[in-house]
N, C-alpha and C positions, 0 to 999 in steps of 0.2 A: 433817453434818445430812442426815437421810434425806429421801426424796421424800415430799411430802404426798399423801394419798389423792386420787384423781381428783375425787371429789365435793367435796372441800374446795377444790381449785384452782378448780373451776367456780364454787363459791359465792363465793369471794373475788373472782373476775372479775366476777360479777354485781353484788356489793355495790359494787365499785369503780366499775363503769359507772354504777350508780344514783347514787352519790355525785357523780361528775363531772357527770352530766346535771343533778342537783339544783343544783350550784353554778352551772352555766351558766344555768339558768332563773332563779335568784335574782340574777344579776348585773344591775345597773341599766342602763337605756338612757338616751339623752340626753333632755333636756327637749323636749316637744312643745308648741308654741304654736299653737293653732288660730286661723287668720285668717278672720274673718267675710267672707261673700260681699260684703257692702256695702262692705268695705274695698278690694275689688279693682276696678281700672279696667277690666279685661278679663275675658273668660271668661263662659260661661253659655249663654244662648239663642243658637241658630245664626242667622247672617245668610243668608237664603235666596238673595240675589242677589249675594253677594260675588264679586269677580273677582281679588282679591289672590293672588299666587303667591309661594311661598317656596323658598329654596334648602335642600336636604337633603343633609347629609354623613354618611356612615356611618363608624364607627370600629371596626376589629377590635382589641379590647384584649387578646386572648389566646384560648386554647383550653382547654376543659375536657373531661375524660373522663366521658361520661354513660352510665350503665347503660342497657342496651337497653330495659328496661321503663319507665324514666323517659321515654324518647323516644317509644315507641309500645307500646301494650298487647300484651304477648306472649301473652296468653290468647286473643286474637282470632284465629280460624282464617285470616282474610284477611291477617294481617300477613306481609309478605314474609320469606322465610327469610334473605335477605341482611341483614336488620335485627335479627337475633337475638343479636348481640354488641354490647358496648359500643363507642361511637364517640367520637372526638375531634371536638368541635363548637365553633364560634366563640362567643365571648362578645362581644356587640355593644352599642354605644351610638350615638346619633344626635344631631346638632345641626340643628335646624330654625330657619333664619334668616329673620325677617320683615323686610321693607324699612323698616318704621316702628317696630315694637314690640319689637325685640331678639330674643333667642334663647331657644328652648325646648329643653331637653335631654331626650331620651327614653331612659330607663335609663342606667346608669353603667358597665356592664362590670366588668372586673377591676381591682383595685388594682395599684399599682406594687410591685415587689419580689416577695417570696414570696407567692404567691396561692392556694396550696392552702387548703382550708377544710373544716370539719366537726368531728367529735369522734370520734377513734379510741377504741375499736374499733366504735363504733355506726354512724358514717356518715362517709365521707371522700370529698372531691372533689379529685382531682389536677388540676392545671392547668399550663399553660406560657405564659409571656409573654416579652416582650423589653424591654430598656431603652427607655423612651420610648413604649411602646405603650399605657400607661394613658391614660384619657380626658383628664385635666387636661394632661398633657404634649402630647397631640395638639391639644387646643384652643389651647394657647399657640403651638404650631408653626403653626397656621392663623390666628393673629392674633385669636382670639376671646377678648376680655377678660372677666374675671369680672364686671365691673360692667355688662356688656351682656347677661348671662344673667338672664332674668326668671323662668323657670319650670323646674322639674325634674319631669318626668312619669315616674312609676314604674309600669310595667305591673303589677308585684307585687313582693314583698319577698324573693324567693329570692336566694341568695348570688351567683349568676352574673349577676344583674341589679343588685345594689346594692353589690357589693364596692368600687366606686370612689366610693360616696356620700360618705363622710367627707371625702375629699380634695377632692371637688367643692364641698361645703359650706364648706370652708376657703377655696376659691378664689372662690366666688360667693355673695353674699347673696341667694339666690333662694328663691322660694316653692315648696314641694313640693306637687304636685297628686296627690291619691290618693283612693281610695274609703274609706268608713268601715270596710268589712270588712277591707281591707288594713291600715289603721291599727290595728284591733282585733287582728289577727294579730300585729302588731309589739309591741303593748302586752301581749299575753297572757303570763302566766308560763310557758305551754306553747309559747312561740314556736319553740323548737328543734324540737319535734315538727311544727310547721307549716312547717318549712324556712327559718325566719328566723334567721340567725346573730346572736347578741346583739352580738358585737364589731363588726358592720357597721352597727349602729344606735346607736352610742354618742355620736354628735354631736347637739347641739341643732339643732332645725329648726322652721321656720315651715311649717305645713301648711294647705292649703286643701282641705277636704272637698268633693268635686265632685258628690256624689250628688243634691243638689237642683237642680243646674244642667243636667241632661240634658233635652232636649226632642226631640219627634218632628220628623223632617225628611224630605227627599225620597228618601233611600236606604232608607227602610222601617225604620230603627232609630233609637232615641233617642240623641242625640249631645251631648257637651259641647264647646262651641266655645272653644278655648283663647284665641285672639286676638280673638274677637268678630266675625270677618269670614269665617268658613268656610274659612280657609286651613289650619287644623290642628284636626281633630276627633277626639274620643275616643268609643269606644262599648264597652259592657259585653260581655265574653266570659268569663263565669264557668265554672268547672269545674276547670281546673288549680288555681286557688285561687278562693275565693268572690268576692273583690274584683277579679279580673283584668280589665284593660282592653286593648283594641287601639286602633289609630289610623289616620287617613287624613290625608295631607298633599297639598295642591294644589301640586304642584311646578311649576317654571318651564316645563317641556316635557311633563310627564306627572304623573299622580296616583300616589301611593305608598300602598299599604295595608300596615300593619305588623301581622302576626298576633301577634307576641311568642309566648308559650308556649301560646296557644290552638291553635297548630299548630307544634310544634317543627320538623317535617320536612315536605317536600313530600308524602310518603306519607300523613301524617295527613290532609291536606287532600284529596288525590285519592281516598282510600279511606274517608274519614269514620271513621277510627279514632283515638281520642284517646290520650293518654298512659296508661300503666298505673298511674300514681300521681296521682290526682285527688281533689279534695274532693267531686265529684259526677260520676259518669260520664254520667248523663243530661244534666246541664248542659253538660258538655264536648262531647258529641255535638251538642247544640243550638247551641253556639257555633261549631262547625265549619260547621254549616248556615248560621248567620248570616254567617260569613265568606264563604261561597260566594255568598250573596245579595248582599252588599255588593260583592264583586268583579264580579259579573255586571251590577251596576247602573252601573258606571263604564266609560267608554270606554277600553279598552286600558291598564289600570293595571299598575304593577309591584307584585306581591305579594311581600313580604319575609317569609320564615318566621323563626321564633324562632331556630333553630339549624341550618339546612340547610347542610351542609358544601359542597355543590356550588355554592352561590351565592357562596361566598367563597374558593374554592380558588385563584383567580388574584389575590386582593387581599392585598397585604402588610400595609397598615395602614388605608388610607382610600380611600373612593370616593364620588363624587357620584352621588346616586340620582335627582335631579330632571331629569337630562338624558336624552335618548332613547338615548344610546350604551349599548351592552351592557356589563355587568360580567361576572359569571360565572353568569348566570341559567340554571338548568337547568329 
C-alpha cells in the first residue's frame, strides 16, 4: 500500500483529534448536588475576633512536568531566562485540622497509580508518583479518618489539583466548597478546553457554592470563613481561572497563605508576572497584587506557592506547615 499524500495524513489527524475531543466533551460527569447555605452549620461570614488555631499538613502527591509558559508568561520581557524551559513541579494537597470541627482538605493532588493525563496529541501532562504518595494513602497513614473530613476546598478544577478527587470522595462523605465559576467550568461541555479532565470529575459530589458567603474583613479582601471562626479563610484570586481561590490558615505557630495557581512560582509573586495561560491577564495581575497585600498584612506568614520546586525539594511526602520550623522555603 502506497504512502498517503501529506495533506491527506494531516487531514486524517485533524479529524481524529476533533473526534476524540468531541467524545471527551460529551462524556458525562458525576451528579452534582448543590447544598444550600442554610444547610451548613459552618462557613460564611468571618469571625473578627477568633483565636482558634489549626494544624496544617502538606502532602506531596507527586510531580508533573509543566510547560514554561503555563508556569510564567514567556512573552513578558522580565521573565527570567532560567524559567524558559519546562519544569518538574510538585502536585500538592493539604489537610487543615480544626480542634473541634474536623478536617478541611485543600486540593487533592495526583491520583494513585498511572497519573499522566490529558489527550494526545492535543495536550498531555507527564507525571511521576510513588506507591503511597496519593492523598488518601497519606491521610490513612496519618490517621485522618474519612468520617472526620468535613470539607474539600478546590482552588480550581485543573487536573493536577483534582486528580485525587474521586478517590477522596470514595473515602470521605465531605462537602466540596467551590465558586460558581469553577462549577460552571466543570459542567461546561467545553470543560476540556478549560483544563478540566472529564475523567477526574466522574464521581457524584455535594457542592456548597461559596460566592454569597464572602464578606469584607480586616485584611482588605472579602473572605469566606470555612469553619466560622477565622481559622481558615478563602479569598478570590481570579485570572488563572475565573473562579480560582486562595486561602489563609491560622496555624498553631504561624499563619500560612496558600496562593495555589494565582502564583505558580516564587518568580510570579516577586516579579508580578502571571502564567502565560490565563482566563484574564488583567485579573491574574490584580490577583498577584492582592496576594502581596494579604501577605504584607500578616505578621511573618509562610507563603506557599502553587508549584514552587524549591519549597519542596527536601520533602519526600509530607510536612507540617503550621510550625515555625523551616521546610525547604526558598
